[in-house]
KOLZAFI-952286 format. One record per atom (N, C-alpha, C): atom name; chain; x, z, y. Coordinates in nm, 2 decimals, m for minus. Atoms other than C-alpha are relative to their C-alpha. Example, Ala and Ser with C-alpha at 12.3 -4.5 7.8 and 13.67 -1.06 7.14 Angstrom:
% residues 2
    a   c        x        z        y
    N   A     0.09     0.00    m0.12
   CA   A     1.23     0.78    m0.45
    C   A     0.09     0.00     0.12
    N   A    m0.09     0.00    m0.11
   CA   A     1.37     0.71    m0.11
    C   A    m0.08     0.08     0.11
This chain:
% residues 140
    a   c        x        z        y
    N   A     0.03    m0.14    m0.02
   CA   A     0.83    11.60    11.17
    C   A     0.05     0.04     0.14
    N   A    m0.03    m0.03    m0.14
   CA   A     0.82    11.72    11.53
    C   A    m0.01     0.15     0.02
    N   A     0.00    m0.15    m0.03
   CA   A     0.93    12.08    11.59
    C   A     0.02     0.03     0.14
    N   A    m0.01    m0.04    m0.14
   CA   A     0.88    12.24    11.92
    C   A     0.12     0.10     0.01
    N   A    m0.12    m0.10    m0.01
   CA   A     1.21    12.41    12.04
    C   A    m0.05     0.14     0.05
    N   A     0.03    m0.13    m0.04
   CA   A     1.20    12.78    12.08
    C   A     0.03     0.02     0.15
    N   A    m0.03    m0.02    m0.14
   CA   A     1.16    12.86    12.45
    C   A     0.09     0.12     0.02
    N   A    m0.09    m0.12    m0.03
   CA   A     1.42    13.10    12.61
    C   A    m0.09     0.12     0.03
    N   A     0.08    m0.12    m0.03
   CA   A     1.31    13.46    12.65
    C   A     0.09     0.09     0.09
    N   A    m0.07    m0.09    m0.09
   CA   A     1.41    13.68    12.94
    C   A    m0.06     0.14    m0.02
    N   A     0.04    m0.14     0.01
   CA   A     1.40    14.06    12.90
    C   A     0.07     0.08     0.11
    N   A    m0.05    m0.10    m0.09
   CA   A     1.44    14.32    13.17
    C   A    m0.02     0.13    m0.07
    N   A     0.00    m0.13     0.07
   CA   A     1.53    14.65    13.01
    C   A    m0.05     0.11     0.09
    N   A     0.06    m0.11    m0.08
   CA   A     1.36    14.97    13.12
    C   A     0.11     0.06     0.08
    N   A    m0.10    m0.07    m0.08
   CA   A     1.54    15.14    13.41
    C   A     0.03     0.14    m0.05
    N   A    m0.04    m0.14     0.03
   CA   A     1.72    15.47    13.39
    C   A    m0.11     0.09     0.05
    N   A     0.09    m0.10    m0.07
   CA   A     1.50    15.78    13.45
    C   A     0.06     0.04     0.13
    N   A    m0.05    m0.04    m0.13
   CA   A     1.53    15.93    13.79
    C   A     0.12     0.09    m0.01
    N   A    m0.12    m0.08     0.02
   CA   A     1.77    16.19    13.66
    C   A     0.07    m0.04    m0.13
    N   A    m0.08     0.04     0.11
   CA   A     2.03    16.03    13.44
    C   A     0.15     0.01     0.05
    N   A    m0.13    m0.03    m0.04
   CA   A     2.39    16.15    13.46
    C   A     0.11    m0.01    m0.11
    N   A    m0.11    m0.01     0.09
   CA   A     2.73    16.13    13.30
    C   A     0.02     0.14    m0.05
    N   A    m0.03    m0.13     0.05
   CA   A     2.85    16.42    13.09
    C   A     0.12     0.06     0.07
    N   A    m0.11    m0.07    m0.07
   CA   A     3.13    16.66    13.18
    C   A     0.13    m0.08    m0.01
    N   A    m0.12     0.08     0.01
   CA   A     3.39    16.40    13.07
    C   A    m0.02    m0.14     0.08
    N   A     0.02     0.12    m0.07
   CA   A     3.23    16.12    13.28
    C   A    m0.04    m0.12    m0.09
    N   A     0.05     0.10     0.10
   CA   A     3.08    15.94    12.98
    C   A    m0.15     0.00     0.00
    N   A     0.14     0.01     0.02
   CA   A     2.73    15.82    12.90
    C   A    m0.03    m0.10    m0.11
    N   A     0.06     0.09     0.10
   CA   A     2.52    15.64    12.64
    C   A    m0.14    m0.03     0.05
    N   A     0.13     0.04    m0.05
   CA   A     2.21    15.45    12.77
    C   A    m0.06    m0.11    m0.09
    N   A     0.06     0.10     0.09
   CA   A     1.98    15.28    12.51
    C   A    m0.08    m0.10     0.09
    N   A     0.07     0.10    m0.07
   CA   A     1.84    14.95    12.64
    C   A    m0.13    m0.02    m0.07
    N   A     0.13     0.00     0.05
   CA   A     1.47    14.97    12.58
    C   A    m0.09    m0.10     0.07
    N   A     0.10     0.08    m0.07
   CA   A     1.18    14.73    12.65
    C   A    m0.14     0.07    m0.03
    N   A     0.13    m0.07     0.01
   CA   A     0.85    14.91    12.72
    C   A     0.02     0.12    m0.10
    N   A    m0.03    m0.12     0.08
   CA   A     1.01    15.22    12.54
    C   A     0.04    m0.03    m0.14
    N   A    m0.04     0.03     0.14
   CA   A     1.10    15.03    12.22
    C   A     0.14    m0.06     0.00
    N   A    m0.14     0.04     0.01
   CA   A     1.46    14.97    12.11
    C   A     0.02    m0.14    m0.06
    N   A    m0.03     0.12     0.08
   CA   A     1.44    14.68    11.86
    C   A    m0.08    m0.12     0.05
    N   A     0.05     0.13    m0.04
   CA   A     1.38    14.32    11.96
    C   A     0.01    m0.10    m0.12
    N   A    m0.02     0.11     0.10
   CA   A     1.31    14.03    11.73
    C   A     0.09    m0.11     0.06
    N   A    m0.10     0.10    m0.05
   CA   A     1.61    13.80    11.77
    C   A     0.03    m0.11    m0.09
    N   A    m0.03     0.10     0.10
   CA   A     1.60    13.57    11.47
    C   A    m0.02    m0.14     0.05
    N   A     0.03     0.14    m0.05
   CA   A     1.47    13.27    11.67
    C   A     0.10    m0.05     0.10
    N   A    m0.10     0.04    m0.11
   CA   A     1.77    13.27    11.91
    C   A     0.14    m0.01    m0.06
    N   A    m0.14     0.02     0.04
   CA   A     2.13    13.17    11.89
    C   A     0.10     0.08     0.08
    N   A    m0.09    m0.08    m0.08
   CA   A     2.29    13.35    12.18
    C   A    m0.09     0.08     0.10
    N   A     0.06    m0.09    m0.10
   CA   A     2.21    13.62    12.44
    C   A     0.10     0.01     0.12
    N   A    m0.08    m0.02    m0.12
   CA   A     2.34    13.65    12.80
    C   A    m0.05     0.13     0.06
    N   A     0.03    m0.13    m0.06
   CA   A     2.35    14.01    12.93
    C   A     0.05     0.00     0.14
    N   A    m0.05    m0.03    m0.13
   CA   A     2.38    14.11    13.29
    C   A    m0.03     0.15     0.02
    N   A     0.00    m0.15    m0.02
   CA   A     2.45    14.48    13.38
    C   A     0.03     0.03     0.15
    N   A    m0.04    m0.06    m0.12
   CA   A     2.47    14.68    13.70
    C   A    m0.02     0.15    m0.01
    N   A    m0.01    m0.15     0.01
   CA   A     2.57    15.05    13.72
    C   A     0.04     0.05     0.14
    N   A    m0.04    m0.06    m0.13
   CA   A     2.58    15.25    14.04
    C   A    m0.05     0.14     0.02
    N   A     0.04    m0.13    m0.04
   CA   A     2.55    15.59    14.20
    C   A    m0.12    m0.01     0.10
    N   A     0.12     0.01    m0.09
   CA   A     2.20    15.63    14.36
    C   A     0.02     0.06     0.14
    N   A    m0.02    m0.06    m0.13
   CA   A     2.33    15.85    14.64
    C   A     0.06    m0.09     0.10
    N   A    m0.07     0.09    m0.09
   CA   A     2.54    15.57    14.79
    C   A     0.12     0.06     0.06
    N   A    m0.12    m0.07    m0.07
   CA   A     2.80    15.83    14.89
    C   A     0.12     0.01    m0.10
    N   A    m0.11     0.00     0.10
   CA   A     3.01    15.78    14.57
    C   A     0.04    m0.14    m0.03
    N   A    m0.04     0.13     0.05
   CA   A     3.21    15.49    14.46
    C   A     0.04     0.01    m0.15
    N   A    m0.04     0.01     0.14
   CA   A     3.31    15.38    14.11
    C   A     0.14    m0.05     0.00
    N   A    m0.14     0.04     0.02
   CA   A     3.68    15.36    14.03
    C   A     0.01    m0.11    m0.11
    N   A     0.00     0.12     0.09
   CA   A     3.69    15.01    13.87
    C   A     0.12    m0.01    m0.09
    N   A    m0.12     0.00     0.08
   CA   A     4.04    15.08    13.74
    C   A    m0.02     0.09    m0.12
    N   A     0.02    m0.10     0.10
   CA   A     3.91    15.37    13.53
    C   A    m0.13    m0.02    m0.08
    N   A     0.13     0.02     0.07
   CA   A     3.55    15.28    13.45
    C   A     0.01    m0.10    m0.11
    N   A    m0.01     0.09     0.12
   CA   A     3.50    15.13    13.11
    C   A    m0.14     0.00    m0.06
    N   A     0.14     0.02     0.05
   CA   A     3.17    14.99    12.97
    C   A     0.00    m0.09    m0.12
    N   A     0.02     0.08     0.13
   CA   A     3.08    14.87    12.62
    C   A    m0.14    m0.03    m0.03
    N   A     0.13     0.03     0.05
   CA   A     2.78    14.71    12.47
    C   A     0.00     0.03    m0.15
    N   A     0.01    m0.04     0.14
   CA   A     2.68    14.86    12.13
    C   A    m0.13    m0.06    m0.05
    N   A     0.12     0.05     0.06
   CA   A     2.42    14.72    11.89
    C   A    m0.03     0.06    m0.14
    N   A     0.04    m0.05     0.13
   CA   A     2.22    14.83    11.59
    C   A    m0.09    m0.12    m0.06
    N   A     0.07     0.12     0.06
   CA   A     2.07    14.57    11.35
    C   A    m0.10     0.04    m0.11
    N   A     0.09    m0.05     0.11
   CA   A     1.87    14.79    11.10
    C   A    m0.08     0.11     0.06
    N   A     0.09    m0.11    m0.05
   CA   A     1.57    14.99    11.23
    C   A    m0.01     0.12    m0.09
    N   A     0.01    m0.11     0.09
   CA   A     1.59    15.20    10.92
    C   A     0.12     0.08    m0.01
    N   A    m0.13    m0.07     0.00
   CA   A     1.95    15.31    10.97
    C   A     0.05     0.02     0.14
    N   A    m0.05    m0.03    m0.13
   CA   A     2.09    15.48    11.27
    C   A     0.15    m0.02     0.01
    N   A    m0.14     0.04    m0.01
   CA   A     2.42    15.29    11.28
    C   A     0.02    m0.09     0.11
    N   A    m0.03     0.08    m0.12
   CA   A     2.57    15.15    11.60
    C   A     0.14    m0.06    m0.01
    N   A    m0.13     0.07     0.00
   CA   A     2.85    14.90    11.63
    C   A     0.04    m0.05     0.14
    N   A    m0.05     0.05    m0.13
   CA   A     3.06    14.82    11.94
    C   A     0.01    m0.15    m0.02
    N   A    m0.01     0.14     0.01
   CA   A     3.01    14.45    11.99
    C   A     0.07    m0.07     0.12
    N   A    m0.07     0.06    m0.12
   CA   A     3.17    14.39    12.34
    C   A     0.04     0.11     0.09
    N   A    m0.05    m0.08    m0.11
   CA   A     3.37    14.54    12.62
    C   A    m0.05    m0.08     0.12
    N   A     0.05     0.07    m0.12
   CA   A     3.22    14.46    12.96
    C   A     0.10     0.02     0.11
    N   A    m0.09     0.00    m0.11
   CA   A     3.46    14.37    13.24
    C   A    m0.08     0.00     0.13
    N   A     0.07     0.01    m0.12
   CA   A     3.35    14.43    13.60
    C   A     0.02    m0.14     0.06
    N   A    m0.01     0.14    m0.06
   CA   A     3.28    14.10    13.79
    C   A     0.11     0.00     0.11
    N   A    m0.10     0.00    m0.11
   CA   A     3.50    14.20    14.09
    C   A     0.13     0.05    m0.06
    N   A    m0.13    m0.05     0.05
   CA   A     3.87    14.25    14.04
    C   A     0.02     0.15     0.02
    N   A    m0.01    m0.14    m0.02
   CA   A     3.96    14.61    13.98
    C   A     0.10     0.04     0.10
    N   A    m0.09    m0.06    m0.11
   CA   A     4.10    14.76    14.30
    C   A    m0.08     0.11     0.06
    N   A     0.06    m0.12    m0.07
   CA   A     4.03    15.10    14.45
    C   A    m0.14     0.02    m0.07
    N   A     0.13    m0.03     0.05
   CA   A     3.66    15.17    14.42
    C   A    m0.10    m0.10     0.04
    N   A     0.10     0.10    m0.03
   CA   A     3.34    14.97    14.42
    C   A    m0.13     0.08     0.01
    N   A     0.13    m0.06    m0.01
   CA   A     2.98    15.04    14.51
    C   A    m0.07     0.00    m0.13
    N   A     0.07     0.01     0.13
   CA   A     2.87    14.93    14.16
    C   A     0.10    m0.06    m0.10
    N   A    m0.07     0.07     0.11
   CA   A     3.00    14.82    13.82
    C   A    m0.09    m0.11    m0.04
    N   A     0.08     0.11     0.04
   CA   A     2.85    14.48    13.77
    C   A     0.07    m0.09    m0.10
    N   A    m0.07     0.08     0.10
   CA   A     2.92    14.27    13.47
    C   A    m0.10    m0.09    m0.08
    N   A     0.08     0.08     0.09
   CA   A     2.79    14.00    13.23
    C   A     0.08    m0.05    m0.12
    N   A    m0.07     0.04     0.12
   CA   A     2.87    13.87    12.89
    C   A    m0.10    m0.09    m0.08
    N   A     0.08     0.09     0.09
   CA   A     2.74    13.59    12.65
    C   A     0.05     0.03    m0.14
    N   A    m0.03    m0.04     0.14
   CA   A     2.73    13.68    12.28
    C   A    m0.09    m0.08    m0.09
    N   A     0.09     0.06     0.10
   CA   A     2.60    13.52    11.96
    C   A    m0.10     0.10    m0.05
    N   A     0.10    m0.09     0.06
   CA   A     2.29    13.67    11.80
    C   A     0.06     0.03    m0.14
    N   A    m0.06    m0.05     0.12
   CA   A     2.41    13.88    11.51
    C   A    m0.10     0.05    m0.11
    N   A     0.10    m0.05     0.10
   CA   A     2.09    13.99    11.34
    C   A    m0.14    m0.05     0.03
    N   A     0.14     0.04    m0.02
   CA   A     1.72    13.91    11.30
    C   A    m0.08     0.10     0.09
    N   A     0.05    m0.10    m0.10
   CA   A     1.63    14.23    11.48
    C   A     0.12     0.07     0.06
    N   A    m0.12    m0.06    m0.07
   CA   A     1.86    14.40    11.73
    C   A    m0.05     0.10     0.10
    N   A     0.01    m0.10    m0.11
   CA   A     1.88    14.71    11.95
    C   A     0.13     0.01     0.07
    N   A    m0.12     0.00    m0.07
   CA   A     2.13    14.75    12.22
    C   A     0.01     0.13     0.09
    N   A    m0.02    m0.11    m0.08
   CA   A     2.29    15.03    12.42
    C   A     0.13    m0.03     0.09
    N   A    m0.11     0.01    m0.09
   CA   A     2.53    15.05    12.72
    C   A     0.07     0.14    m0.02
    N   A    m0.07    m0.12     0.02
   CA   A     2.81    15.31    12.66
    C   A     0.12    m0.01     0.10
    N   A    m0.10     0.00    m0.10
   CA   A     3.04    15.41    12.94
    C   A     0.09     0.12     0.00
    N   A    m0.09    m0.11    m0.02
   CA   A     3.34    15.63    13.02
    C   A     0.09    m0.03     0.12
    N   A    m0.08     0.01    m0.11
   CA   A     3.58    15.69    13.30
    C   A    m0.07     0.00     0.14
    N   A     0.07    m0.02    m0.12
   CA   A     3.31    15.76    13.55
    C   A     0.01     0.14     0.05
    N   A    m0.02    m0.14    m0.05
   CA   A     3.29    16.07    13.77
    C   A    m0.08     0.09    m0.09
    N   A     0.07    m0.10     0.08
   CA   A     3.19    16.38    13.56
    C   A    m0.13     0.05     0.07
    N   A     0.13    m0.06    m0.04
   CA   A     2.83    16.50    13.59
    C   A    m0.05    m0.07     0.13
    N   A     0.05     0.08    m0.12
   CA   A     2.74    16.22    13.84
    C   A    m0.12    m0.08    m0.04
    N   A     0.12     0.08     0.03
   CA   A     2.40    16.06    13.86
    C   A     0.03    m0.14     0.00
    N   A    m0.02     0.14     0.00
   CA   A     2.39    15.70    13.77
    C   A    m0.14    m0.07    m0.01
    N   A     0.11     0.09     0.02
   CA   A     2.14    15.42    13.79
    C   A     0.05    m0.12    m0.08
    N   A    m0.04     0.12     0.08
   CA   A     2.16    15.13    13.53
    C   A    m0.11    m0.10    m0.01
    N   A     0.10     0.11     0.02
   CA   A     1.98    14.80    13.53
    C   A     0.07    m0.10    m0.09
    N   A    m0.05     0.10     0.09
   CA   A     2.02    14.54    13.26
    C   A    m0.11    m0.09    m0.04
    N   A     0.10     0.10     0.05
   CA   A     1.86    14.22    13.15
    C   A     0.07    m0.09    m0.10
    N   A    m0.06     0.09     0.11
   CA   A     1.91    13.97    12.87
    C   A    m0.08    m0.13     0.00
    N   A     0.07     0.13     0.01
   CA   A     1.83    13.60    12.84
    C   A     0.04    m0.06    m0.14
    N   A    m0.02     0.05     0.14
   CA   A     1.79    13.48    12.48
    C   A    m0.03    m0.15     0.00
    N   A     0.01     0.14     0.01
   CA   A     1.84    13.11    12.41
    C   A     0.02    m0.05    m0.15
    N   A    m0.01     0.05     0.14
   CA   A     1.79    12.91    12.09
    C   A     0.10    m0.11     0.00
């Protein structure tokens, strides 16, 4: 019996809308969608590698990497609106003063046959516009 291995799958999540901002406390929740859809079939894969980048589009603001905090949340049941924090994302650069962006990555096991993801942040400037880009690489 000769089975063909499952090829890796790279996903680039939809970008933030032109106007996307933190709330009055400097927090945000951003769902990671692919072509407007939240849930991805993940049963054929063993792990996923996420890459994130968060920045201020004006370029005149910095992100305090000592205060900024980013989590990855997941939902595994399209029929139930329940989200679970599955990881904390550390910035790639060491936290000192401010940075132009909050860039991070993480490798996680696949935890469900279908999965939806969201980036949740706090400790950013209140009512500040943000741009978020994220991608995932699924491997069997």
